[in-house]
C-alpha positions as CSV (number, residue, x, y, z in Angstrom):
1,M,-18.9,-9.3,24.2
2,V,-17.9,-6.4,22.0
3,T,-14.8,-4.8,22.3
4,V,-14.1,-1.0,22.0
5,T,-11.9,-1.7,19.0
6,E,-14.8,-3.5,17.3
7,V,-17.1,-0.5,17.8
8,V,-14.4,1.9,16.4
9,Q,-13.9,-0.2,13.6
10,K,-17.5,-0.6,12.6
11,R,-18.0,3.1,13.1
12,E,-15.1,3.9,10.8
13,R,-16.6,1.6,8.1
14,E,-20.0,3.3,8.2
15,Q,-18.4,6.8,8.0
16,E,-16.5,5.7,4.8
17,Q,-19.8,4.5,3.3
18,E,-21.5,7.6,4.4
19,S,-18.8,9.9,3.0
20,S,-19.9,10.4,-0.4
21,Y,-23.0,12.5,-0.1
22,Y,-23.0,13.6,-3.8
23,R,-21.6,12.5,-7.2
24,I,-21.0,14.3,-10.4
25,E,-22.5,12.6,-13.4
26,E,-21.3,12.4,-16.9
27,D,-23.6,15.1,-18.0
28,C,-21.2,17.7,-16.2
29,I,-20.4,20.5,-18.7
30,G,-17.5,22.0,-16.6
31,C,-18.9,25.2,-15.9
32,K,-17.2,25.2,-12.5
33,F,-20.0,26.7,-10.5
34,C,-19.9,24.0,-8.0
35,L,-16.3,24.6,-7.6
36,N,-16.6,28.0,-6.9
37,I,-19.6,27.8,-4.6
38,C,-18.4,25.1,-2.4
39,T,-17.0,26.6,0.9
40,W,-15.8,23.3,2.2
41,D,-13.0,23.0,-0.7
42,A,-14.7,19.5,-1.1
43,L,-14.9,19.7,-5.2
44,D,-11.6,19.2,-7.1
45,A,-11.0,19.9,-10.9
46,Y,-8.5,17.8,-12.6
47,G,-7.7,16.2,-16.0
48,R,-7.0,18.1,-19.3
49,E,-8.2,21.6,-19.1
50,E,-9.5,21.0,-15.5
51,K,-12.9,20.0,-16.7
52,V,-13.3,16.8,-14.7
53,F,-14.7,17.2,-11.1
54,Q,-14.6,14.9,-8.2
55,I,-16.2,15.2,-4.8
56,D,-14.1,14.6,-1.8
57,G,-16.3,12.5,0.5
58,Q,-14.2,13.3,3.5
59,L,-14.6,17.1,2.9
60,C,-18.2,17.2,1.8
61,P,-20.7,17.9,4.5
62,G,-23.8,17.2,2.2
63,C,-25.2,20.8,2.3
64,G,-26.3,20.5,-1.2
65,C,-25.0,23.7,-2.5
66,C,-23.1,22.2,-5.3
67,A,-26.3,20.6,-6.7
68,A,-28.3,23.4,-6.4
69,C,-26.1,25.7,-8.3
70,C,-25.7,23.1,-11.2
71,P,-27.4,24.4,-14.4
72,V,-27.6,21.2,-15.6
73,D,-28.5,19.0,-12.6
74,A,-25.3,17.0,-13.1
75,I,-24.7,16.6,-9.4
76,R,-26.8,14.1,-7.7
77,K,-27.4,12.7,-4.2
78,G,-26.0,9.2,-3.6
């Protein structure tokens, strides 16, 4: 018999795995188009001169706007 707690824990693990829809590759040129277009505030710039970007998998809905606007196709699904 499966308990409610086990079901909830399983779902939480699945959500963690699903949480990162897109990733930013090394060929990112730091143009910040993705940062400016994301209405979910799922992207964050950090590092020296804020030219390193990260996608927050908990905020990203997977809409693909960031990938669509990238001039060098540095944002890929997965």
